[in-house]
C-alpha positions in Angstrom: 122.5 100.0 109.0 119.9 98.6 107.3 120.3 97.2 103.5 117.5 99.7 102.0 119.5 102.4 103.7 122.5 101.2 102.2 121.1 101.0 98.8 119.8 104.1 98.8 123.5 106.0 99.4 124.8 107.9 96.7 128.4 106.2 95.8 130.5 108.7 97.6 128.3 108.0 100.4 129.0 104.5 100.0 132.4 104.8 99.9 132.6 107.4 103.3 130.3 104.6 105.0 132.8 101.7 104.4 135.4 103.8 105.6 134.1 104.3 108.6 133.0 101.0 109.3 136.4 99.7 108.3 138.3 102.3 111.0 135.6 101.4 113.3 136.1 98.0 113.0 140.0 98.8 113.0 139.7 100.1 116.4 137.4 97.6 117.9 139.6 95.3 117.2 142.8 96.5 118.8 140.7 97.3 121.9 139.9 93.6 122.0 142.9 92.1 121.8 144.3 94.8 124.4 141.7 92.8 126.5 139.9 96.5 127.0 136.5 95.3 125.2 134.3 92.1 124.5 132.3 93.5 121.5 132.3 90.1 119.8 128.5 91.1 118.7 129.7 94.6 117.6 132.6 93.2 115.3 130.2 90.6 113.5 127.5 93.3 113.3 130.6 96.0 111.6 131.9 92.7 109.3 128.3 92.5 108.1 128.0 96.0 107.5 131.0 96.6 105.4 130.2 92.9 103.3 127.1 94.8 102.9 128.1 98.1 101.6 130.7 96.3 99.3 128.1 94.0 97.8 125.9 97.3 96.6 129.2 98.8 95.8 129.7 95.9 93.3 126.2 95.2 92.4 126.3 99.3 90.9 129.7 98.7 89.4 128.3 95.8 87.3 124.9 96.9 87.3 123.3 93.6 88.4 120.9 94.9 91.0 118.0 93.0 89.6 119.4 90.2 88.1 117.8 86.7 88.0 119.2 84.4 90.8 118.4 81.0 89.4 120.2 79.5 86.3 117.8 77.6 84.3 117.8 74.2 83.7 119.5 74.3 80.6 122.4 76.0 82.1 122.5 74.0 85.2 122.5 70.5 83.0 125.6 72.3 80.7 127.6 72.3 84.4 127.4 69.0 85.0 128.2 67.5 82.3 131.4 69.7 81.6 132.8 67.7 84.3 
């Protein structure tokens, strides 16, 4: 699922999607351990999808979706001097 689609889901839909993906991941891991499936790409994709869902949910919880990523030079210098 694309990140834009994940961001457009409601909170309830997001939780349901996370639960569904986690169940799929569990089943796929079980199949791989039994040697029934070689779904390495599918495992990676499911883990990535779950991580994206959790990230979007956490962003909503903290309401930081539009927060600036880069630190100002003053903050960066303060962190270096704290050592």
